[in-house]
Backbone as JSON, one array per atom type, in Angstrom:
{
  "sequence": "XXXXXXXXXXXXXXXXXXXXXXXXXXXXXXXXXXXXXXXXXXXXXXXXXXXXXXXXXXXXXXXXXXXXXXXXXXXXXXXXXXXXXXXXXXXXXXXXXXXXXXX",
  "N": [[85.76, 88.9, 124.89], [87.33, 89.13, 121.68], [85.48, 88.33, 118.56], [86.36, 87.02, 115.57], [86.2, 86.55, 112.04], [87.46, 84.05, 110.12], [88.94, 83.25, 107.09], [89.81, 80.39, 105.35], [92.61, 79.02, 103.54], [91.31, 77.38, 101.66], [88.87, 78.53, 101.22], [86.86, 78.43, 103.08], [85.05, 80.01, 105.77], [85.07, 81.05, 108.84], [84.0, 81.59, 112.1], [85.79, 82.71, 114.9], [86.22, 82.74, 118.41], [88.63, 84.65, 119.85], [91.2, 85.48, 122.68], [91.15, 87.94, 124.53], [94.17, 90.09, 123.62], [95.72, 88.34, 122.25], [97.37, 87.34, 119.49], [96.85, 87.49, 116.09], [98.74, 84.97, 115.29], [98.61, 83.61, 117.48], [96.04, 82.72, 117.9], [95.75, 81.43, 115.5], [97.31, 79.14, 116.09], [96.11, 78.03, 118.22], [93.83, 77.01, 117.04], [94.21, 75.73, 115.18], [95.02, 76.89, 112.35], [96.02, 77.02, 108.84], [98.07, 78.72, 109.27], [101.86, 79.34, 109.63], [103.92, 80.5, 111.1], [107.05, 80.3, 111.56], [109.14, 81.63, 112.4], [108.12, 81.89, 115.36], [107.05, 84.25, 116.32], [108.54, 86.33, 115.92], [108.72, 88.28, 114.14], [110.62, 87.83, 112.02], [110.54, 86.62, 109.63], [107.98, 85.92, 106.86], [105.75, 83.85, 107.36], [103.31, 84.43, 108.51], [101.81, 85.46, 107.42], [98.97, 87.21, 106.44], [95.63, 88.61, 105.18], [94.01, 91.44, 105.47], [90.5, 91.97, 105.65], [89.38, 94.85, 103.64], [87.66, 96.87, 104.89], [88.6, 96.78, 107.58], [90.97, 97.07, 107.74], [92.21, 99.8, 108.22], [91.55, 100.1, 110.78], [93.35, 99.2, 112.56], [96.59, 99.54, 113.94], [99.1, 101.17, 112.41], [101.29, 99.56, 110.29], [104.53, 98.42, 111.3], [107.75, 99.96, 110.01], [109.95, 97.56, 109.88], [108.15, 95.64, 109.72], [106.66, 95.98, 107.52], [108.99, 95.97, 105.69], [109.52, 92.93, 106.01], [107.19, 92.03, 104.95], [107.45, 92.35, 102.56], [108.85, 89.9, 101.81], [106.82, 88.28, 101.51], [104.45, 85.48, 100.16], [102.48, 86.66, 97.51], [101.94, 89.57, 98.44], [99.42, 91.95, 99.55], [97.47, 94.98, 99.42], [96.26, 95.09, 102.08], [97.6, 93.4, 103.67], [99.18, 91.81, 106.2], [101.19, 90.89, 109.02], [100.59, 88.08, 110.61], [101.31, 87.84, 113.37], [102.03, 90.06, 114.59], [99.38, 91.37, 114.86], [97.56, 92.32, 117.31], [94.64, 91.27, 119.05], [91.96, 93.01, 120.28], [89.2, 94.12, 122.34], [88.04, 96.55, 120.65], [88.25, 95.29, 118.01], [86.58, 93.6, 117.8], [84.96, 91.3, 115.67], [86.59, 91.56, 113.35], [87.69, 90.8, 110.19], [89.44, 88.55, 108.56], [91.79, 86.66, 105.85], [93.63, 83.78, 105.4], [96.59, 83.34, 103.59], [97.68, 80.89, 101.81], [100.73, 78.97, 101.77]],
  "CA": [[86.78, 88.29, 123.95], [86.76, 89.5, 120.43], [85.4, 87.15, 117.5], [86.81, 87.04, 114.57], [85.76, 86.15, 111.12], [88.69, 83.95, 109.24], [88.74, 82.46, 105.73], [90.91, 79.68, 105.19], [92.86, 78.94, 102.15], [90.47, 76.84, 100.4], [87.44, 79.74, 100.89], [85.72, 78.09, 104.11], [85.14, 81.17, 106.6], [84.72, 80.23, 110.33], [84.06, 82.48, 113.22], [86.07, 82.19, 116.02], [86.69, 83.47, 119.53], [89.99, 84.77, 120.47], [91.34, 85.72, 123.56], [91.69, 89.49, 124.43], [95.62, 90.3, 123.77], [96.11, 87.33, 121.67], [97.74, 88.01, 118.4], [96.48, 86.5, 115.09], [99.17, 83.73, 115.19], [98.45, 82.69, 118.54], [94.83, 82.45, 117.61], [96.01, 80.47, 114.67], [97.93, 78.19, 116.75], [94.98, 77.26, 119.15], [92.43, 76.76, 116.46], [95.2, 74.87, 114.01], [95.01, 77.23, 111.21], [96.96, 76.87, 108.21], [99.27, 79.91, 109.29], [103.32, 78.71, 109.71], [104.68, 81.23, 111.8], [108.07, 79.93, 111.57], [109.81, 82.37, 113.43], [107.59, 81.91, 116.54], [106.27, 85.41, 116.47], [109.69, 87.11, 116.51], [108.65, 88.83, 113.03], [112.02, 87.47, 111.27], [109.88, 85.89, 108.31], [106.57, 86.03, 106.42], [105.06, 82.51, 107.28], [102.23, 84.06, 109.23], [101.01, 86.53, 106.22], [97.32, 87.19, 106.76], [95.35, 89.51, 104.32], [93.13, 91.88, 106.47], [89.6, 92.56, 104.94], [89.58, 95.98, 103.58], [86.93, 97.7, 105.69], [89.2, 96.35, 109.04], [92.5, 97.45, 107.71], [92.37, 101.38, 108.64], [91.11, 100.37, 112.09], [94.19, 98.35, 112.93], [97.79, 100.27, 114.39], [99.76, 101.1, 111.3], [102.8, 98.44, 110.68], [105.85, 99.23, 111.71], [108.64, 99.7, 108.92], [110.15, 96.42, 110.24], [106.88, 94.92, 109.41], [106.44, 96.55, 106.11], [110.1, 94.94, 105.2], [108.84, 91.33, 106.24], [105.89, 91.64, 104.09], [107.92, 92.12, 101.22], [108.98, 88.8, 101.44], [105.64, 87.21, 101.69], [104.11, 85.32, 99.02], [101.64, 87.2, 97.33], [101.41, 90.18, 99.55], [98.31, 92.76, 98.95], [97.68, 96.52, 100.21], [95.83, 95.03, 103.36], [98.75, 92.47, 104.26], [99.73, 92.3, 107.62], [101.88, 89.71, 109.63], [99.76, 87.66, 111.98], [102.23, 87.86, 114.87], [101.85, 91.76, 114.9], [98.21, 91.88, 114.93], [96.93, 92.04, 118.44], [93.35, 91.39, 119.18], [91.65, 93.83, 121.13], [87.87, 93.9, 122.22], [87.68, 97.06, 119.7], [88.82, 94.7, 116.99], [85.53, 92.66, 117.44], [84.14, 91.28, 114.1], [87.66, 91.6, 112.1], [87.53, 89.61, 109.28], [91.01, 88.25, 107.52], [92.0, 85.29, 105.07], [95.04, 83.1, 105.88], [97.26, 82.93, 102.53], [98.28, 79.45, 102.02], [101.91, 79.07, 100.9]],
  "C": [[86.42, 88.52, 122.64], [86.41, 88.19, 119.15], [85.7, 87.74, 116.31], [86.36, 86.18, 113.47], [87.39, 85.76, 110.37], [88.41, 83.12, 108.11], [90.22, 81.95, 105.46], [91.62, 79.45, 103.65], [91.85, 78.26, 101.07], [89.1, 77.5, 100.48], [86.69, 79.19, 102.07], [86.1, 79.3, 105.27], [84.7, 80.56, 107.82], [84.74, 81.45, 111.17], [84.68, 81.88, 114.2], [86.41, 83.14, 117.36], [88.08, 83.92, 119.82], [90.09, 85.4, 121.82], [91.81, 87.14, 123.65], [93.42, 89.64, 124.56], [96.5, 89.58, 122.82], [96.67, 87.78, 120.02], [96.7, 86.91, 117.55], [96.79, 84.81, 115.0], [98.83, 83.02, 115.96], [97.21, 82.13, 118.52], [94.84, 81.16, 116.74], [96.38, 79.13, 115.28], [96.9, 77.14, 117.65], [94.16, 76.66, 118.38], [93.18, 75.88, 115.29], [94.56, 75.12, 112.61], [95.85, 77.14, 110.48], [97.92, 78.08, 108.14], [100.69, 79.33, 110.29], [103.75, 79.49, 110.94], [105.74, 80.79, 112.46], [108.54, 80.44, 112.59], [109.32, 82.31, 115.08], [107.11, 83.01, 116.65], [107.42, 86.45, 116.46], [110.33, 88.21, 115.16], [110.24, 88.87, 112.36], [111.51, 86.7, 110.04], [108.67, 86.46, 107.88], [105.76, 84.74, 106.69], [103.97, 82.84, 107.71], [101.24, 85.42, 108.78], [99.39, 86.41, 106.14], [96.99, 88.5, 105.64], [93.81, 90.43, 104.87], [91.74, 92.45, 105.2], [89.91, 94.33, 104.84], [88.85, 97.39, 104.56], [87.53, 97.48, 106.84], [90.56, 97.09, 108.91], [92.92, 98.69, 108.37], [92.0, 101.1, 110.11], [92.42, 99.74, 112.9], [95.51, 99.49, 113.24], [98.07, 100.37, 112.83], [100.7, 100.32, 111.86], [103.8, 99.12, 110.73], [106.75, 99.17, 110.26], [109.46, 98.62, 108.89], [109.15, 95.32, 109.68], [106.78, 95.1, 107.78], [107.77, 95.18, 105.34], [109.88, 93.82, 104.78], [107.83, 90.95, 105.37], [106.38, 91.65, 102.6], [108.45, 90.68, 100.73], [107.7, 87.44, 101.39], [105.2, 86.93, 100.3], [102.62, 86.03, 98.89], [100.9, 88.43, 98.14], [100.35, 91.24, 98.94], [98.3, 94.0, 99.72], [97.31, 96.14, 101.55], [96.58, 93.82, 103.92], [99.03, 92.84, 105.75], [100.05, 90.62, 108.14], [100.85, 89.43, 110.97], [99.94, 88.09, 113.4], [102.04, 89.38, 115.13], [100.61, 92.51, 114.9], [97.69, 91.83, 116.38], [95.52, 92.12, 118.23], [92.73, 91.86, 120.42], [90.09, 93.69, 121.1], [87.42, 94.9, 120.96], [87.51, 96.59, 118.03], [87.57, 93.42, 116.69], [84.74, 92.49, 116.1], [85.16, 91.39, 112.79], [87.46, 90.62, 111.41], [89.2, 89.61, 108.1], [91.2, 86.92, 106.87], [93.51, 85.06, 105.24], [95.26, 82.65, 104.04], [98.08, 81.52, 102.75], [99.34, 79.92, 101.12], [102.21, 78.19, 99.62]]
}
């Protein structure tokens, strides 16, 4: 089970263990993180917007064109922004760090 480091909107960082194969959105719901996910993970909104730590961004699969389009609707998107519903946590992402962007 991969461990991730989540920085919440207030700046508090927490280390969390995620079931392998879960998405960041799944983890957020399980751990009651401030990540909305209005569309339920269907990539029809940008309310699960997170910012991946720069050193980890290149290790993730490239975002699809659809995800990039949705990220344009996100609040304060950054170069390493991703939708939490599209980032699947695998054992090779053990240690992944990301920040939840509060709306």
